[in-house]
C-alpha positions in Angstrom: 5.7 5.3 13.0 7.6 5.3 9.7 7.2 8.4 7.6 8.6 8.3 4.0 8.3 10.8 1.2 9.6 9.8 -2.2 9.2 10.9 -5.8 6.2 9.3 -7.5 8.4 7.3 -9.9 8.6 3.5 -10.3 12.3 3.7 -9.3 11.2 4.5 -5.7 8.7 1.6 -5.4 11.3 -0.7 -3.8 12.0 1.9 -1.1 8.3 2.1 -0.3 7.9 -1.7 -0.1 11.1 -1.9 2.0 9.6 0.5 4.5 6.6 -1.8 5.0 8.8 -4.9 5.1 10.9 -3.2 7.8 7.7 -2.5 9.8 6.6 -6.1 9.5 10.0 -7.4 10.4 10.3 -5.3 13.6 6.7 -5.8 14.8 5.3 -8.5 16.9 1.7 -9.7 16.8 1.1 -7.9 20.2 1.9 -4.5 18.5 5.3 -4.0 20.2 8.6 -3.9 18.4 11.3 -6.5 18.8 14.8 -7.3 17.5 13.8 -8.6 14.1 11.7 -11.7 14.6 8.6 -10.0 13.2 5.3 -11.1 11.8 4.9 -14.3 9.8 5.9 -14.4 6.2 2.4 -14.5 4.8 1.4 -11.3 6.6 4.6 -9.5 5.5 4.2 -10.7 1.9 0.6 -9.5 1.7 1.3 -6.1 3.2 4.3 -5.5 1.0 2.4 -6.7 -2.1 -0.5 -4.4 -1.3 1.7 -1.3 -0.9 3.6 -2.2 -4.1 0.4 -2.4 -6.1 -0.8 0.9 -4.6 2.4 2.6 -5.4 2.3 1.3 -9.0 -1.3 2.6 -9.4 -0.3 6.1 -8.2 2.7 6.2 -10.6 1.0 4.6 -13.6 -2.5 6.1 -13.3 -2.5 9.0 -10.8 0.5 10.7 -12.3 -0.1 9.6 -15.9 0.3 12.5 -18.4 1.5 14.9 -15.8 4.8 15.6 -14.0 5.2 13.1 -11.2 4.7 14.5 -7.7 5.6 12.9 -4.5 4.2 9.9 -2.7 4.1 10.0 1.1 3.9 6.8 3.1 3.0 6.5 6.8 3.4 3.1 8.3 2.2 2.5 11.9 2.2 -0.7 14.0 -0.5 -0.6 16.6 -1.5 -3.1 19.3 -3.4 -5.4 16.9 -2.8 -4.1 13.4 -0.6 -2.6 10.8 -1.9 0.7 9.3 -0.4 2.0 6.1 -1.5 5.4 4.5 -0.3 6.6 1.1 -0.8 10.2 0.1 -0.4 11.6 -3.4 -1.4 14.6 -5.5 -2.2 12.6 -8.7 -5.5 12.2 -10.4 -8.3 10.9 -8.1 -10.4 7.9 -8.9 -13.5 6.1 -7.6 -12.6 2.6 -6.3 -16.2 1.6 -6.5 -16.2 2.3 -10.3 -13.3 -0.1 -10.9 -14.7 -3.3 -12.2 -13.6 -6.7 -10.8 -11.1 -8.3 -13.2 -12.1 -11.4 -15.2 -10.0 -13.9 -13.5 -10.9 -16.6 -16.0 -9.2 -14.5 -18.8 -5.9 -14.1 -16.9 -5.7 -10.3 -17.4 -2.3 -8.7 -17.7 -3.4 -5.5 -16.2 -6.2 -4.2 -14.0 -5.4 -6.4 -11.1 -3.9 -3.9 -8.7 -6.9 -2.9 -6.7 -8.1 -6.5 -6.7 -4.8 -7.6 -5.2 -4.8 -4.8 -2.6 -8.4 -5.7 -1.5 -7.5 -9.4 -1.3 -4.5 -8.8 1.0 -5.9 -6.3 3.5 -8.7 -6.3 6.0 -9.9 -2.7 5.6 -9.3 -0.3 2.7 -10.4 3.4 2.5 -9.8 5.9 -0.2 -10.4 9.6 0.0 -9.9 11.8 -3.1 -7.8 14.9 -2.6 -5.7 16.7 -2.9 -4.0 14.9 -1.4 -5.5 11.6 -2.3 -5.4 9.2 0.6 -5.3 5.4 0.4 -5.3 3.8 3.8 -5.3 0.1 4.6 -5.4 -1.9 7.7 -4.1 -5.4 8.2 -4.9 -7.1 11.5 -2.5 -9.4 13.3 -3.9 -12.9 13.6 
């Protein structure tokens, strides 16, 4: 398991995404680790994009108008899936209340949760403190 705790600032987004990329690179589809062959590019791209969007949302919305707290990331490779959990002490929200974006209008914002849902197999959010966003992506 990878455990990472960073300040909730955009400057640390790359570190969070690299932790997920590392897990994908060193995991095989049978859940064991290897010497860097890793999962396919699409799987890795989607997992990294999902965590990047989640990190952005915490920083831009969860910690908006307040001093930034920390973001804790736990990344685990299991036999048949990658599980990523992000914890923060920012403002909570209700994912069910977030409307789907108007894709015809090519919105410049409001796409984060849509992208996350599109790239993962299971998504769970529990308001806190700490808030917990957990996603699962199964190996195919």
